[in-house]
C-alpha positions in Angstrom: 65.4 28.3 25.8 67.5 30.0 22.2 67.4 33.2 20.8 64.9 31.7 18.1 62.2 30.5 21.0 62.8 33.8 22.0 62.1 36.2 19.0 59.6 34.0 17.9 57.4 34.2 20.6 58.1 37.4 21.4 57.9 38.4 17.0 54.0 36.3 17.4 53.3 38.4 20.3 53.9 41.1 18.5 51.6 39.9 15.3 48.9 39.6 17.7 48.2 43.1 19.2 49.2 44.6 15.5 45.7 42.1 14.3 44.5 43.0 16.6 45.2 46.9 16.9 43.5 46.9 13.5 41.0 45.6 13.6 40.4 48.3 16.6 40.3 50.4 13.8 39.9 49.1 10.9 42.3 48.6 8.9 42.4 45.1 7.4 46.1 45.8 6.1 47.8 46.3 9.8 45.3 43.4 10.6 47.0 41.0 7.5 50.5 42.0 8.8 49.4 41.1 12.5 48.7 37.3 11.3 51.7 36.7 8.7 53.4 38.2 12.0 52.3 35.3 13.8 52.9 32.9 11.9 56.5 34.4 10.6 56.9 34.4 15.2 55.3 30.4 14.2 58.2 29.9 12.6 61.1 31.0 13.5 59.4 28.9 17.4 59.4 25.9 15.3 62.6 26.6 14.9 64.4 27.3 18.0 62.7 24.2 18.8 63.9 22.0 16.8 67.2 23.7 17.2 66.5 22.6 20.7 65.6 18.8 20.7 69.1 18.8 18.6 71.3 20.0 21.5 69.5 17.8 23.8 69.6 14.6 21.7 74.0 15.7 21.2 74.3 16.3 25.1 72.3 12.5 25.9 74.5 11.3 23.3 77.9 12.9 24.5 76.6 11.8 28.1 76.1 8.1 27.4 79.3 8.5 25.8 81.4 9.5 29.0 79.7 6.6 31.1 80.6 3.6 28.6 84.6 5.3 29.0 83.9 4.9 32.7 
């Protein structure tokens, strides 16, 4: 798990809390901000997922290359 995945998930959770709080107090502005934060968090997590996939693929490739040299 990398920092983008962690920060993204945290922002997503914070956004959900903000959305719910806005609903409780009747603030559509806070609800909208919360939804926006959730979307931003999901996108950041997806960036982290992609980064991790690339890093894993590079690690696998390096392992295969080292195996072929032996």
